[in-house]
C-alpha positions in Angstrom: -0.3 76.5 13.4 3.3 77.1 13.1 3.8 75.0 16.5 7.3 75.1 18.8 8.8 72.0 19.8 7.0 72.1 23.1 3.5 72.8 21.7 4.1 69.7 19.5 5.0 67.4 22.5 2.2 68.7 24.2 -0.2 67.5 21.2 1.4 64.2 21.4 0.9 63.8 25.0 -2.3 64.9 24.7 -3.6 62.6 21.6 -1.9 59.7 23.4 0.6 59.5 20.2 3.2 56.8 20.3 4.3 56.9 16.6 5.0 60.1 14.3 4.7 59.1 10.6 6.8 61.4 8.8 5.3 61.5 5.1 6.5 62.6 1.8 6.1 61.6 -1.9 8.4 60.5 -4.7 8.8 62.3 -8.2 5.8 60.3 -9.4 3.6 61.3 -6.5 3.6 58.3 -4.6 3.4 58.7 -0.8 6.1 57.4 1.6 6.8 57.3 5.1 9.0 56.3 7.9 7.7 56.3 11.7 9.7 58.0 14.5 9.3 57.9 18.1 8.2 60.9 19.7 11.7 61.1 21.3 12.9 61.7 18.2 10.3 64.9 16.9 13.4 67.4 18.6 16.1 65.5 16.0 13.2 66.0 13.5 12.9 69.3 13.6 16.2 70.7 14.0 18.6 68.1 11.7 15.7 65.8 9.9 15.5 62.1 10.1 17.8 60.4 7.3 16.3 58.4 4.2 18.6 56.4 1.9 17.7 58.2 -1.5 18.8 55.1 -3.8 15.0 53.5 -3.9 12.9 56.2 -4.4 12.0 57.8 -7.9 13.7 61.1 -8.6 15.6 60.8 -5.6 18.2 58.7 -6.8 20.7 61.1 -8.6 21.5 63.1 -5.1 25.0 63.8 -3.8 25.5 62.2 -0.6 24.8 59.1 1.1 21.4 60.3 2.5 18.4 62.9 2.4 16.6 64.2 5.5 12.9 64.7 6.3 12.4 67.7 8.0 8.5 67.8 9.2 6.2 71.1 8.6 4.4 71.4 11.8 1.6 73.1 10.4 0.7 69.5 8.9 0.4 67.8 12.2 -2.9 65.9 12.2 -3.9 62.5 13.8 -4.8 59.6 12.0 -8.2 59.0 13.2 -8.7 55.4 12.1 -5.8 53.9 14.5 -6.5 52.7 18.0 -7.5 55.5 20.4 -4.4 54.5 23.0 -1.0 54.8 21.4 -2.0 56.7 18.4 -0.7 57.9 15.5 0.1 61.0 13.9 1.5 62.2 11.1 3.4 65.5 9.6 4.3 66.1 5.5 7.8 66.6 5.2 10.3 68.4 3.5 13.5 66.9 2.2 16.8 68.4 2.6 20.5 67.6 2.1 23.0 66.8 4.5 23.6 70.4 4.5 20.6 71.5 5.2 19.5 72.9 1.8 16.2 72.1 0.1 16.6 68.9 -2.0 16.0 70.2 -5.6 13.9 66.9 -6.3 11.7 67.6 -3.6 8.1 68.5 -5.6 6.9 69.9 -2.3 9.9 72.5 -2.6 9.1 72.7 -6.7 6.0 74.2 -5.5 7.1 76.3 -2.7 9.2 78.0 -5.3 6.5 78.5 -7.7 4.2 80.3 -5.1 7.5 82.3 -4.1 7.4 83.6 -7.5 4.1 84.1 -8.0 4.2 86.3 -4.6 7.4 88.4 -6.3 5.1 88.9 -9.0 2.0 89.9 -6.5 -0.1 86.9 -8.0 -2.2 84.5 -5.5 -3.2 81.4 -6.5 -5.7 79.1 -4.9 -6.5 75.5 -6.1 -9.6 72.9 -5.2 -10.0 69.0 -6.6 -12.8 67.3 -7.8 -11.3 63.8 -7.7 -13.3 60.6 -9.2 -12.6 56.9 -8.1 -14.3 53.4 -8.3 -15.1 51.3 -5.4 -14.6 47.7 -6.0 -15.4 44.6 -3.9 -12.9 42.1 -2.7 -13.4 38.3 -3.0 -12.9 36.0 0.1 -9.7 36.0 0.1 -9.0 40.0 0.0 -8.3 40.1 -3.4 -9.6 42.6 -5.9 -11.7 42.0 -8.3 -13.3 44.0 -11.2 -17.0 43.7 -9.6 -18.0 47.5 -8.8 -19.7 48.0 -5.3 -22.7 49.5 -7.0 -24.7 49.8 -10.4 -25.9 53.1 -9.4 -25.3 56.1 -12.1 -25.1 60.1 -11.8 -26.1 61.6 -8.4 -28.1 58.2 -7.6 -29.6 57.6 -3.8 -29.1 55.0 -1.4 -30.0 52.1 -1.6 -29.3 51.9 -5.1 -26.2 54.1 -4.3 -24.1 51.8 -1.9 -21.3 54.2 -1.6 -23.1 56.6 0.1 -21.5 55.5 3.7 -18.5 55.0 2.5 -18.3 58.9 1.3 -19.6 60.0 4.5 -16.9 58.0 6.3 -14.3 59.3 4.1 -15.5 63.1 4.7 -15.9 62.6 8.2 -12.5 61.3 8.8 -11.3 64.2 6.4 -12.6 66.6 8.7 -11.4 65.4 11.7 -7.6 65.8 10.2 -8.6 69.7 9.7 -9.4 69.5 6.1 -12.7 71.0 4.0 -14.5 68.6 2.1 -17.0 70.6 0.2 -19.6 68.0 -1.7 -19.8 64.6 -2.5 -22.2 62.3 -4.9 -22.0 59.4 -6.8 -20.5 59.7 -10.3 -22.2 58.3 -14.0 -19.7 54.8 -13.9 -21.2 51.8 -11.6 -19.3 51.9 -8.1 -17.7 55.5 -9.1 -17.7 58.5 -6.7 -16.8 62.0 -6.5 -15.7 64.2 -3.4 -14.8 67.5 -4.0 -12.8 70.0 -1.6 -12.7 73.4 -0.6 -10.2 76.0 -2.5 -7.0 76.6 -0.6 -3.3 78.2 -1.0 -1.2 75.7 -3.5 0.7 74.0 -0.5 -2.4 73.2 1.5 -4.2 72.3 -1.3 -1.6 69.6 -2.7 -1.5 68.4 1.1 -5.0 68.0 0.9 -5.1 66.0 -2.1 -2.5 63.5 -0.8 -4.4 63.4 2.7 -7.6 62.5 0.8 -6.3 59.8 -1.5 -4.5 58.3 1.9 -8.0 58.3 3.5 -10.1 57.3 0.7 -7.7 54.1 0.4 -7.8 53.4 4.0 -11.6 53.8 4.3 -12.3 51.5 1.3 -10.2 48.8 2.6 -11.6 48.9 6.0 -15.0 48.4 4.7 -13.6 45.4 2.3 -13.1 47.2 -0.6 -10.6 48.8 -3.0 -10.6 52.2 -3.9 -9.1 53.1 -7.5 -8.3 56.3 -8.7 -6.8 55.1 -12.2 -7.9 56.7 -15.3 -9.8 54.1 -16.6 -10.5 51.0 -14.4 -13.2 49.7 -16.5 -12.4 49.9 -20.4 -16.4 50.4 -21.3 -17.0 52.9 -18.3 -16.8 56.4 -17.5 -12.9 57.3 -16.9 -11.7 58.9 -13.4 -10.7 62.8 -13.7 -8.9 64.9 -11.4 -10.6 68.1 -12.0 -8.4 71.2 -10.5 -10.0 74.6 -10.2 -8.0 77.8 -10.3 -8.3 81.3 -9.0 -5.7 84.0 -9.6 -5.7 87.2 -8.2 -3.3 90.0 -8.0 -2.5 92.0 -4.6 -5.2 94.7 -5.4 -7.8 92.2 -5.6 -8.0 92.2 -9.3 -9.0 88.7 -11.2 -6.4 88.0 -13.3 -7.8 84.2 -13.6 -8.3 84.4 -17.7 -4.9 85.4 -18.2 -3.6 82.3 -16.3 -6.2 80.6 -18.1 -5.0 81.4 -21.3 -1.3 80.7 -20.3 -2.7 77.5 -19.4 -3.5 76.7 -22.6 -0.5 77.7 -24.2 1.8 75.3 -21.9 -0.9 72.5 -21.7 0.7 70.0 -23.6 4.3 70.7 -22.4 3.1 69.8 -19.3 0.7 66.9 -20.1 3.1 64.3 -18.9 3.1 65.3 -15.5 -1.0 65.6 -15.0 -1.4 62.4 -16.9 1.6 59.9 -16.4 0.5 56.7 -17.2 -0.6 55.0 -20.7 -4.2 54.7 -19.4 -4.4 58.2 -19.2 -4.4 58.7 -22.6 -6.9 56.0 -23.3 -9.4 58.5 -21.1 -8.9 61.2 -23.3 -11.7 61.8 -25.5 -14.4 59.5 -24.1 -17.0 59.8 -21.6 -16.6 63.7 -21.9 -12.8 63.9 -20.9 -11.4 66.5 -23.2 -9.1 65.4 -26.2 -8.5 68.9 -27.5 -7.0 72.1 -26.2 -10.3 74.3 -25.9 -12.5 76.1 -23.7 -15.9 76.8 -22.8 -18.2 79.6 -20.7 -21.1 77.6 -22.0 -20.9 73.9 -20.4 -18.0 71.9 -19.1 -16.9 69.5 -22.2 -13.9 71.4 -22.7 -10.4 71.0 -21.6 -11.4 74.2 -19.6 -14.2 75.5 -18.2 -14.1 79.3 -17.7 -17.2 80.7 -15.3 -17.7 83.8 -13.8 -19.6 84.6 -10.8 -19.6 88.0 -8.8 -16.7 89.4 -10.2 -14.7 86.2 -9.4 -13.4 83.8 -12.0 -12.9 80.1 -11.6 -10.8 78.3 -14.4 -11.9 74.4 -14.2 -8.9 72.2 -15.8 -10.7 68.5 -16.8 -7.6 66.9 -18.2 -5.6 65.8 -15.1 -6.1 62.4 -13.3 -5.1 61.4 -9.9 -1.9 59.4 -10.7 -0.5 62.8 -10.8 2.0 64.4 -8.4 -0.4 67.6 -7.2 2.8 68.8 -6.0 4.0 68.9 -9.4 0.8 69.7 -11.2 0.0 72.8 -9.3 3.6 74.1 -10.0 3.5 73.5 -13.6 0.1 75.3 -13.5 1.2 78.5 -11.6 4.2 79.2 -13.8 2.2 78.3 -16.8 -0.5 80.9 -15.3 2.1 83.6 -14.5 3.3 83.3 -17.9 -0.4 84.1 -19.1 -0.7 87.1 -16.6 2.8 88.7 -17.1 2.0 88.4 -21.2 -1.8 89.7 -20.8 -2.3 86.8 -23.0 -6.1 86.5 -24.2 -8.4 83.5 -24.5 -8.5 82.0 -28.3 -11.9 81.6 -29.7 -14.3 79.7 -27.4 -14.5 75.8 -28.2 -12.7 76.1 -31.7 -14.2 73.0 -33.4 -10.2 73.1 -34.9 -8.4 73.3 -31.7 -5.5 71.6 -31.2 -5.2 67.8 -30.0 -3.9 67.0 -26.8 -0.7 64.4 -26.7 -2.3 60.8 -27.6 0.1 58.8 -26.4 2.3 59.1 -22.9 5.2 58.7 -26.0 4.0 61.9 -27.5 3.5 63.6 -24.2 7.2 62.6 -23.1 8.8 63.6 -26.7 6.8 67.2 -26.2 8.1 67.9 -22.3 11.5 66.7 -23.0 11.4 69.2 -25.8 10.0 72.0 -23.6 12.3 74.8 -22.6 9.5 75.3 -20.3 9.7 72.5 -18.3 13.6 72.5 -18.3 13.4 75.3 -16.5 10.8 74.4 -13.8 11.6 70.4 -13.6 14.8 69.0 -12.3 16.2 66.7 -14.9 16.5 63.9 -12.5 12.3 64.2 -12.4 12.2 64.6 -16.0 13.9 61.1 -16.4 11.8 59.4 -13.9 8.6 60.1 -16.0 10.1 59.5 -19.5 12.4 56.4 -18.8 
């Protein structure tokens, strides 16, 4: 919905909201926020709410003393776990400069630009996510331990699967915020869970992933647990992936996803740093079915890309990213790589080529490739590249 100021204020009054959380992400994908009172909403929508950028990753190089948060009314949602009286609502924000222009280092803006470029090319992308996370117990002092919440395995059921009620609470909470979880189940690792989302337009899908991680962390904490999205929470157990499903078609409804997949394969090494930003990301590669080669398959889900077709529609699942990545930046890079493949009508190489090139073996190698990539330099501002490579 594109609410007017009056409609927003009516919603706030109806929900008895006393605080409005203005949320955004830094360059590395860490969610930030500032809370304002309802009386500040008009100012926020018209002029933005000032923030000091000096201590925010990727924002340090901006010109001027402040940046400004301008909320996107279409993302207005109540935080269901807050009190029924004096509730808190949240809106995602775009980051602007003092003259009202979009701040180049805002990754939400980078994704908007990618969507605009795709639209100009007559291409529509949609994304859905499959995110894995571990649940760990806390000790009597509330400190996080490395003890998994259960010892269940892949798609086990209760009582062995103790995470069933946690996943249920997460899904119901997300639904209350207007999002659409699709499936949930226990994963292979002890205490490891997965929740999948219905596909959506790129900006909404990125907002959805941001909301999802916040809800998972909050629900886990309310149940005396800690949710860990890191790539390898336990060294001898399966790692956490953030599988991204990609759909692409032109304005005539023609499926162009295989071209997009070929473009992604060609550019995947260039963008791996931003899909896998931590040292642990590279420990996960090649272990417990996580890919380590640049290849694809239509037969099984062991390749970097799983390409499946159903009723004339192609779905491409990218299996290398992990949830420490910034979804706005990840989706933007995938759109640009997909457009490259579509515009050049690139064909997929031989399926599951055993001689396939390896993904970067370390974060250092991924940094070197990114810094030397004209593809990355044409999309990602210098300040953000430095945030990832310093």
